[in-house]
Steps between C-alpha positions, in 0.01 A plus 500: 500500500264220464475356152258259339438175694705186443363168402428423868274811524740692729614844392859539389678747726789719381649769722733748340699676771742784440707707740494886460234491221295810477127462470492633142810312375268223375270585211191357651516747786563802273198714423453764238355746748787452750686822419763425773610179327854549352543134406501410139551126557335257264422167656263322247544151634453598865204709398352192324540287814344775717209537265413125534543486883488681821698812578579564865487874534541559873814316600818683608826347562597523869866542417714660225752209514439197283564231760271668754222570253503145365494354850190708568326380179582137568403499867238775537701644788693815552858438399634559861288207614659264246856569612589638154482879568713709447744283307529427131612149438794459269539179285735346752280574801477227766171615641147571376149446608475278806461140417168484690347798320170424322497661150250565230642203316421276798148598492472458125651147529234409747238594232675284232698760324859467368699814564806665361704806586712671241709799588820678465 
């Protein structure tokens, strides 16, 4: 999602990423004429963000595991190429992305952005 620009003219960027989320689990993707939709989720704040920004409609997670899908999002690579797949990293894990891996945050830093990752 891209929100209104900041004081320096660059768009603010917020990416909401969830594992095992069905397409219609977020209100903004539910339609009244989608008869197959069984979701009754109400997500007014997420819907408000989406209405002000960009919704990416054609992205599929390359993995059903959280660590692998996040590695793909951060690097733009298939999880197996990041060394993450097929594991799920536990809080006490000693390994993760390779130290020399270039991530989305690295590219954003080059453009003057500050970044933050919040997750479970």
